[in-house]
Phi, psi and omega in degrees: 000140175283112185292343181284341180265349183290133173262089180290330175302310175300311186299322184284315178290343185293333180293343170298336178287339173299324184269322189226072182303333182292355182296338186260017181257133180274152174281352174202148180229139170233159179288304177227174173311321188288346178272358176297122180285143184239125352287164190295336182307330183294349183276348185241050187300326178285351178259155186261151171052042172287130180221077175289122182246341181213153181228133179249123187250132162295161174250294197294126176064012170259292171250350182221160169295141170306145182069359172259141176251018177251143178296131176298125192316314186295343181266357185307310185299312179292329170302310179301315178300322180293319178297322177299322189279331183227078184281159174070218183280005170287342170248134187219138173255128173234116184235154172270011172241280181296124181085353171282119187294333174292331179258331187228066181294334184270348182073026178295316182291317178306315185291326177290321176295318183298314180293324178283331185251343177079015185241137178292143178252128184275126175282129177217146186271337177248138182280155171301141015262015184272358188265014177313305178307326185285332179290309186297321175305313182305309183291331178295322179293344187230072179298349180288348177284342183080009180277122173236342179228150179298335176283006171260003180242144173249138174250127186242126176188177191257354184249128182291316185266008170240284185302301185293329185288316181299318177308307177296329178287330181277336189089028172261177172271154179231131168246118180271120170274104187288323181249100177286190171294334183267134180309144180317313184293349187258346186285164185294157180303318186291326175300321177292323170298325174299318184295321174297324183287321175299315182297315173314306178302314177303314182297330180269009171087016171278146181234166180293146175292152173286134175302128183209128185281129175276355183272351182246146184283000000 
């Protein structure tokens, strides 16, 4: 096994689900990237006083094929709309491949994604779902985004135990992209198990947690 591809963060944090299984449930779900409402506030109609100021995007199987650094062609127009709605550093890509220091130590993949998307890719030492503190530190360093609290951030991604779980651990909002770029029958066994587990939780009456910051007293 290539230890650089091992997601220690996900392996350790998965045990949190034993105590709090709703951590893997999103506040909103869309079918595909093209179904993301813009602005993202509209995704969270049942929540009060939603004020999304920044969006954190997953890459692989969210808006691009894994191992591709280009936006999936059918998503190009919607991606541009999202950039227009959240300009500059208010739109950020956080990937467990491009920008992950264990896989991309020199930042080559991150640079390729930035060139093709026009969006910054955050370098991070801990993989999702454990890099929430690094994301908050990024926005603290860039006050021009207007982000002062994690509930002003929405995490968008296709994985329940990385993207969605990270959002809930941070106290942010999560949008789960249910149908990624890869056909359902080709996604990993673990991703399929995630979906079945989430369905079981819903049937048992679990709901997504209300965003609440663990970073504030």
